[in-house]
N, C-alpha and C positions, 0 to 999 in steps of 0.2 A: 483933319481928311472931310474932305464933302459927300457928301449925303448923295441918294439918289434917290429920286422923286417916285412913287408906288404907281404903279396905274390905279385905277379908281375901278372897284369892281362895279360889273353892272352886274345887278343881279337880275335884267332881262337876256343877257347873252350870258348868264353863266349855265353852266352844264350839267346832268344829270353822271351818274357813273357810267350808266348801259352808253352815254356820249361820248365818255372819255377811254372809255374798254374800246369800241369801234375807232371811233377815231385816231387811237395812237397804236392799237393792232395788239392791244395789250387784254389778257382776260380783267374782266371785273373781281374776280377773289387778290389778284396781283393789286389791284388797285387798292383795293380795301390793304392789304399790305403792307403798300408803299405808304401808307394813310398813317398804318398803325407804329410803322420804325419810323415817324415822324420824317418822311424823307417828301410831303407833300400832305397839303392840309386843304380841306372844305372848310363848310358849314352848312347847317341842316335851316330848309325852310320851315315857310308858319305851315306842311306839312308832314315836319318831321323828317326829308327826302333829301341827303346828302346833295350839297352841289357845288361845284368847282368852278374856279375860275378859268381862263380861257389858256393864261400861264403854266396851268399842270399841264397842256398838253407838252408844250419844250424842256420842261422838267422832267417828266416821264421819257422825252426821247434821249437827255442826256445818262438816267439810270440806265437803260436799256444796253447802251453803246458801252457803258462804264463797265454793268455787269458781264458782257459780251469781250471784253476782253481782261476779265477776272478781277477788278478790284471790287472790294469786300462790300459790303452793303452801309456798314460803318462810315468808313473810308467815303464811301459816296451822300450820306449823310453827313457828314462835315465840311464836305466842298458844299454842296447843298446852302447847307444853314451860313455859307459868307456872302450869301445872293441875298437881295431884297426881296423883303417878302411881298408878297403881289405883283410881280414885274416881271414881265417875261423876260428867262436869259438869249443874251444877245450872242454875236461872236466874240464879244472883249469877253463877257464872261469866261465862254466856252473857252476862250484859249487860255485864260486865269487857269480856268479848272484842269484840263487836259496839260497843260506844264507841270503842274503838282504829280503827276501822278506818272509823264514821264517816263521818269527815273525808275521809278519802279516798276514798270514793264521793261525797259533797256534788260534792268537785270534779271527778272523772271527768263526773256528771252536768251539771257546767256544762259541760263541753269538749262533751260531746254534744250538749248543746241548742245551744251556738255551732255547731255542725259543720251539726245539722238544716237552722239558719236558717241558713245563708250559702252553704250546699252546693249550691245551683242556680244561685248565683252563677258558681262552680268548675268544674261539668257544661258549661259556653257557654267556657271560657277553655283549657279543657284540659291547662294545663301546671303549674297552681299553685306555680310563679312567680315571678311578677310582682309589681312591689312593691306594688301595691296588692293582692292579697291577705291580706283576713282570716282565713284560714284553716292558710296556711304559712309565708305573713311577714309576719303583724298587725305593721303600725306600721313595713314597710320594716328591721325588723330585720335583715337579710339583709346591708343598704348598711355596719355595719359592716365588716363578713370584704372587703370588695372587690369585686371582680367576677368571676362564673363562681358553680360550681354552690358549694353551700355544703351539709354535712352537718346538719341541723339534732337530729336523732336518731338514736340508734346503735342497728342494726340488733338484734331478738330471736334469743338464738342458743338 
């Protein structure tokens, strides 16, 4: 596998956290959060101020688009980790990243469509646990667990 060259980082062209925030339209706190999560990187200059290479602007754009589509930050981070450090993500990189997310998005669209189609039936019921509920208990899958309440999904933590 061929390795791609990283762009040389020119300290004179480096961006402050405020400049990254202004140019990307993302709050300074979000920039710090993305860095803490390992999605982007910075270094400290002689005055101990954070500095970012210009490729971070494209990386932040990728993060925001992925977040808007509902991709979890852990998956975004894993995808960004496949890109060479210090090089601005390009069209080929985006195609590679987005292809990995397409299947998940298609599945979520299918689930949301099902929810939309059956939602009015559930509002009248109110319990979401009856044997014929197409959203909470499709095909009465709870039957195999026996009587009583069943936890189908783990709560988000």
